[in-house]
C-alpha positions as CSV (number, residue, x, y, z in Angstrom):
1,M,122.4,80.9,91.9
2,S,122.5,82.3,88.4
3,T,118.9,83.3,88.6
4,L,119.5,85.1,91.9
5,L,121.1,87.8,89.6
6,G,118.1,87.6,87.6
7,R,117.1,85.6,84.6
8,R,114.6,88.5,84.3
9,R,114.6,88.2,80.6
10,E,113.1,91.0,78.6
11,R,112.7,88.6,75.7
12,I,111.7,91.1,73.1
13,A,113.0,89.1,70.2
14,A,111.1,86.0,71.3
15,A,108.0,87.8,72.5
16,P,104.6,87.3,71.0
17,T,104.0,89.5,67.9
18,R,100.5,90.3,69.1
19,T,99.7,92.0,72.3
20,A,96.5,93.2,73.9
21,L,96.4,96.5,75.7
22,A,94.0,99.0,77.2
23,L,93.1,102.2,75.5
24,G,93.2,105.6,77.1
25,S,90.4,107.9,77.6
26,S,87.8,108.7,74.9
27,S,84.2,109.9,74.7
28,D,83.0,106.3,74.4
29,W,82.0,104.3,77.5
30,G,81.7,107.2,79.8
31,G,85.2,108.7,79.2
32,K,86.9,105.3,78.8
33,S,87.2,102.9,75.9
34,L,88.0,99.3,75.0
35,G,90.4,98.3,72.4
36,V,92.0,95.5,70.4
37,V,95.3,95.2,68.7
38,A,95.5,95.2,65.0
39,D,98.5,94.3,62.9
40,Q,99.9,96.7,60.3
41,A,97.6,95.3,57.7
42,G,94.6,96.4,59.7
43,H,93.3,93.0,60.7
44,G,92.0,92.7,64.2
45,H,93.2,89.9,66.4
46,G,91.9,88.1,69.5
47,L,92.4,90.3,72.5
48,E,92.4,91.2,76.1
49,A,90.1,94.2,76.0
50,A,90.9,95.9,79.3
51,L,89.1,98.8,80.8
52,H,91.6,101.5,81.7
53,G,91.5,102.2,85.5
54,A,88.6,99.8,86.2
55,V,88.6,96.5,88.0
56,G,86.9,93.2,87.4
57,V,88.3,92.4,83.9
58,T,91.3,90.3,84.4
59,E,92.3,88.1,81.4
60,A,90.9,87.2,78.1
61,L,93.7,85.6,76.1
62,D,93.7,84.4,72.6
63,D,96.6,82.4,71.0
64,G,99.8,84.4,71.0
65,I,98.5,87.2,73.1
66,E,99.9,88.0,76.5
67,H,98.1,89.5,79.5
68,V,99.0,93.1,80.0
69,G,96.6,94.4,82.6
70,F,94.6,97.6,83.1
71,G,96.0,100.6,81.3
72,D,99.3,99.1,80.5
73,M,101.1,99.1,77.2
74,L,103.5,96.2,76.7
75,H,105.7,97.0,73.7
76,R,106.3,93.9,71.7
77,A,108.0,93.7,68.2
78,R,106.5,96.3,65.8
79,P,104.0,99.0,67.0
80,R,100.4,98.1,66.6
81,R,97.3,100.3,65.8
82,I,94.8,100.7,68.6
83,L,91.1,100.4,67.6
84,P,88.3,101.7,69.7
85,V,85.2,99.5,70.1
86,K,83.1,101.7,67.9
87,W,85.5,101.1,65.0
88,F,83.9,97.6,64.7
89,A,80.5,99.0,63.8
90,G,79.7,97.9,60.2
91,R,83.2,96.6,59.6
92,H,84.5,93.2,58.9
93,V,87.3,92.2,61.2
94,A,89.5,89.1,60.7
95,C,89.0,87.5,64.1
96,N,88.3,83.9,64.8
97,E,85.1,82.7,66.5
98,R,86.7,82.5,69.9
99,S,88.0,86.0,69.6
100,V,84.5,87.3,68.8
101,K,83.0,85.5,71.8
102,I,85.8,87.0,74.0
103,L,85.1,90.5,72.8
104,R,81.4,90.2,73.4
105,A,81.9,88.8,76.9
106,I,84.4,91.6,77.8
107,V,82.1,94.3,76.5
108,V,79.4,93.1,78.9
109,V,81.8,92.7,81.8
110,A,83.4,96.0,81.2
111,A,80.1,97.9,81.0
112,A,79.1,96.3,84.3
113,A,82.4,97.3,85.9
114,M,81.9,100.9,84.9
115,A,78.4,100.9,86.2
116,A,79.3,99.3,89.5
117,P,81.2,101.3,92.2
118,G,84.2,99.0,92.5
119,V,87.4,99.7,94.4
120,R,89.9,101.4,92.1
121,A,93.7,101.9,92.4
122,A,95.3,105.3,92.1
123,E,99.1,105.0,91.3
124,T,101.3,107.9,92.1
125,A,105.0,108.4,91.2
126,V,106.9,109.3,94.4
127,A,110.4,110.3,95.4
128,I,111.5,108.6,98.6
129,T,114.7,110.5,98.4
130,P,116.1,112.6,95.5
131,E,117.7,109.4,94.1
132,L,115.2,106.8,95.2
133,K,112.0,106.7,93.2
134,G,108.9,104.6,93.6
135,A,105.2,104.1,92.9
136,W,102.6,104.4,95.6
137,V,99.3,102.6,94.9
138,K,96.4,102.7,97.2
139,P,92.7,101.9,97.0
140,D,90.4,104.9,96.5
141,K,88.0,103.7,99.2
142,G,87.6,100.9,101.7
143,W,91.2,101.2,102.8
144,D,92.0,100.3,106.4
145,G,95.7,101.2,106.4
146,R,97.2,97.9,105.4
147,A,100.2,98.2,103.0
148,V,103.0,96.1,101.4
149,L,106.5,97.1,100.4
150,L,107.6,95.4,97.1
151,L,111.3,94.7,96.5
152,H,112.4,93.9,93.0
153,G,115.1,91.4,91.9
154,F,118.7,92.1,90.7
155,A,119.2,94.5,87.9
156,S,115.5,94.8,87.3
157,D,113.1,97.6,88.2
158,M,110.1,98.3,90.4
159,D,107.6,96.6,87.9
160,D,109.9,93.6,87.7
161,A,109.9,90.7,85.2
162,G,106.9,90.9,82.9
163,G,105.3,93.7,85.0
164,L,104.6,91.2,87.8
165,F,104.9,93.8,90.6
166,K,102.7,96.3,88.7
167,R,100.0,93.7,88.3
168,L,100.3,92.6,91.9
169,A,100.0,96.2,93.1
170,R,96.7,96.6,91.3
171,E,95.4,93.3,92.6
172,L,96.3,94.2,96.1
173,A,94.6,97.6,95.7
174,T,91.4,96.0,94.5
175,K,91.3,94.0,97.7
176,G,91.9,97.1,99.9
177,I,95.7,96.8,100.4
178,A,98.1,99.7,99.4
179,S,101.6,99.1,98.1
180,L,104.9,100.8,97.6
181,R,107.4,99.6,95.0
182,I,110.8,101.1,94.5
183,N,113.7,101.3,92.0
184,F,116.8,100.4,93.9
185,R,119.6,102.9,93.4
186,G,122.3,101.7,91.1
187,E,119.9,99.3,89.4
188,G,116.2,100.2,89.0
189,D,116.2,99.9,85.2
190,A,115.7,96.6,83.4
191,S,117.9,97.8,80.5
192,R,120.8,99.0,82.7
193,T,124.0,97.0,82.4
194,D,126.4,99.1,84.6
195,I,125.3,98.0,88.1
196,E,126.4,100.3,90.9
197,S,124.4,98.9,93.8
198,T,125.5,96.7,96.6
199,F,123.6,94.7,99.1
200,A,124.2,97.4,101.6
201,T,122.7,100.1,99.4
202,R,119.7,97.8,98.9
203,L,119.2,97.6,102.6
204,E,119.5,101.4,103.0
205,D,116.9,101.9,100.3
206,T,114.6,99.4,101.9
207,A,114.9,101.3,105.2
208,A,114.2,104.6,103.6
209,A,111.2,103.1,101.8
210,Y,109.8,101.7,105.0
211,A,110.2,105.1,106.8
212,W,108.4,106.8,103.9
213,L,105.6,104.2,103.9
214,A,105.1,104.3,107.7
215,E,104.7,108.1,107.6
216,Q,102.0,108.2,104.9
217,R,98.6,109.5,105.9
218,G,96.2,106.6,106.6
219,V,98.9,103.9,106.8
220,N,98.6,101.6,109.8
221,A,102.3,101.0,110.7
222,S,101.3,97.9,112.7
223,R,99.9,96.2,109.6
224,L,102.7,96.4,107.1
225,G,104.0,93.5,104.9
226,V,107.0,93.0,102.6
227,L,107.5,91.0,99.5
228,G,110.8,90.3,97.8
229,F,111.5,88.6,94.5
230,S,114.9,86.8,94.1
231,L,117.6,89.2,95.3
232,G,114.7,91.3,96.6
233,A,113.8,88.3,98.7
234,S,117.3,88.3,100.2
235,T,116.8,92.0,100.9
236,A,113.5,91.4,102.6
237,I,114.8,88.6,104.8
238,E,117.8,90.5,105.9
239,T,115.7,93.6,106.6
240,G,113.3,91.5,108.7
241,A,116.3,90.2,110.7
242,Q,117.7,93.7,111.4
243,Y,114.3,95.2,112.1
244,P,112.1,92.4,113.4
245,D,109.2,94.7,114.4
246,W,108.8,96.4,111.0
247,F,106.8,93.8,109.1
248,K,103.9,91.8,110.3
249,T,104.1,89.4,107.4
250,M,106.6,88.5,104.7
251,A,106.4,86.7,101.3
252,V,109.4,85.8,99.1
253,W,109.4,84.6,95.5
254,S,112.3,82.4,94.3
255,S,114.5,83.3,97.2
256,P,118.1,82.3,97.7
257,G,119.2,80.7,101.0
258,G,122.2,80.2,103.1
259,D,125.6,81.9,102.9
260,Q,125.3,84.4,100.1
261,F,128.9,85.4,99.8
262,A,130.0,81.8,99.4
263,E,127.2,81.0,97.0
264,L,127.6,84.1,94.9
265,T,131.4,84.0,94.5
266,E,131.3,80.3,93.6
267,E,128.5,80.6,91.0
268,F,130.0,83.6,89.4
269,K,133.7,82.9,90.1
270,P,135.1,84.3,86.9
271,A,133.4,87.7,87.4
272,F,134.3,87.7,91.0
273,E,138.0,87.0,90.3
274,Q,138.0,89.7,87.7
275,A,136.5,92.2,90.0
276,R,138.8,91.2,92.9
277,H,141.9,91.9,90.7
278,T,140.7,94.8,88.6
279,G,137.8,96.3,90.6
280,V,135.3,95.4,87.9
281,G,133.9,92.2,86.5
282,T,131.4,91.3,83.9
283,M,129.0,88.4,83.6
284,E,126.2,87.3,81.3
285,L,122.7,86.9,82.5
286,A,121.6,84.2,80.1
287,G,119.0,85.3,77.6
288,W,118.8,88.8,79.0
289,K,122.0,91.1,79.2
290,T,125.6,91.3,80.2
291,V,126.2,93.3,83.3
292,T,129.2,95.0,84.9
293,L,129.7,94.5,88.6
294,R,132.1,96.2,91.0
295,K,134.2,94.5,93.6
296,E,132.1,96.2,96.3
297,F,129.0,94.4,95.1
298,F,130.5,91.0,95.9
299,E,132.1,92.1,99.1
300,S,128.8,93.4,100.4
301,F,127.5,89.9,100.8
302,R,130.2,88.9,103.3
303,G,128.5,87.8,106.5
304,I,125.0,87.5,104.9
305,D,123.5,84.1,105.8
306,L,119.8,84.1,105.0
307,D,119.1,81.1,107.1
308,K,120.5,82.8,110.2
309,S,118.7,86.0,109.3
310,L,115.3,84.3,108.8
311,A,115.6,82.8,112.3
312,K,115.5,86.4,113.7
313,Y,112.3,87.4,111.9
314,P,109.2,86.7,114.0
315,G,106.4,87.4,111.6
316,A,104.3,85.3,109.2
317,F,106.3,83.8,106.3
318,L,105.4,82.5,102.9
319,T,107.9,81.2,100.3
320,V,106.9,80.7,96.7
321,R,109.0,78.8,94.2
322,G,108.7,76.8,91.0
323,T,110.0,73.3,90.6
324,Q,112.2,74.5,87.7
325,D,113.8,77.3,89.6
326,M,117.5,77.2,89.1
327,L,118.1,78.2,92.7
328,A,118.1,75.4,95.3
329,Q,114.7,74.2,96.5
330,H,115.4,75.7,99.9
331,D,111.8,76.1,101.1
332,D,111.6,73.2,103.6
333,V,114.8,74.6,105.2
334,F,113.1,78.0,105.5
335,L,110.0,76.5,107.1
336,K,112.1,74.7,109.7
337,I,114.0,77.9,110.5
338,A,111.3,80.5,110.5
339,P,110.1,81.1,114.1
340,G,106.8,82.9,113.2
341,E,103.3,81.6,112.5
342,P,101.8,81.0,110.1
343,K,104.6,79.8,107.9
344,E,103.9,78.2,104.6
345,K,105.3,77.2,101.2
346,L,103.8,77.2,97.7
347,I,105.7,75.0,95.2
348,I,104.4,75.5,91.7
349,E,104.9,72.5,89.4
350,G,106.8,73.4,86.2
351,A,107.4,77.0,87.1
352,D,110.9,78.5,86.6
353,H,112.6,81.4,88.5
354,I,110.2,84.0,87.0
355,F,107.2,81.7,86.8
356,H,107.2,81.7,83.0
357,V,105.8,85.2,83.0
358,F,106.7,85.7,79.3
359,D,104.9,82.5,78.2
360,G,101.3,83.8,78.2
361,E,98.7,81.2,79.2
362,K,101.4,78.6,79.8
363,G,102.9,80.7,82.6
364,Q,102.1,80.6,86.3
365,S,102.2,84.3,87.1
366,A,98.5,84.6,87.7
367,Q,98.7,81.8,90.2
368,V,101.6,83.4,92.0
369,I,99.8,86.8,92.2
370,D,96.5,85.3,93.4
371,A,98.3,83.3,96.1
372,T,100.3,86.3,97.3
373,V,97.3,88.5,97.5
374,A,95.4,85.8,99.4
375,W,98.4,85.5,101.8
376,F,98.5,89.2,102.6
377,L,94.7,89.4,103.0
378,R,95.0,86.6,105.6
379,T,98.1,87.7,107.5
380,L,98.0,91.5,107.5
């Protein structure tokens, strides 16, 4: 249960010292540019040269470099200098042979992506309510109204661990599916330690986000899906029980199961007892941060049994989990309970609660994203 409250580790200290990222706009490449990361000595490294705002270039990883995605900047260790492609003309760069091959291949693919009229994703910051913020991503063409609501895990934010939700939103958009992801009130910041949310406020925020989503121009309210990650999965399941006609399909990543009050208060008994007597308790999320929780947080899980809740949700259901998830392998129970069709599980060998998202090529995040996109394409 400890990873229900997140092992969403922003492992800055242990992160790779080299990170590939996309450049912003320039006069090169028709207003866009490619780039590599250079260390402070000026030596170029193997890269993911991503095309800002384009699709079709997914990953090109060298040793020690983590996938970032289009237009993202993942801050790791010391700042790096960004070098446009034309910087390489006539210059010697200390790259290994594989890096050079990668760069050449990406330049070809990127040029083709710019020349081809692919589907692109426009991301817009939105205010669901004055306190509830989010990001709305939709395809710029070929959209038939399908959309997915993304619910992040405990004490994280709308991009979630390693930017998984941000990457997923882009992948969905390239396949013609819009998405809305939100920062839950009282959380919504991966660096925040004073947690003021409750399960009830999460449900309220989810309801507000659904209402906003259903009202957007072009959205087909009969073709909406929901995805929850960890505590976001609990939120999705309970919402599906309370409002069974809202979502045609649901996917959950690393979901808890069963009686949540009993599980939570047992797993974090010292923090619960402290909060019960003083109103506030603290607990460490291993490898990430120490958070302060209020008594109301624990109490808000009374009466929440995710097995009973899932039995009330009639839509399609997918559960995704790693074999190394510290939560119980509850997926077979879910499939017996879920009344809708199709209902499926994806168990990823060797994956932990957050699918080793910070472990570069060794992680399973790409597999999770691909499978989730395929699920929504098939069930929405």
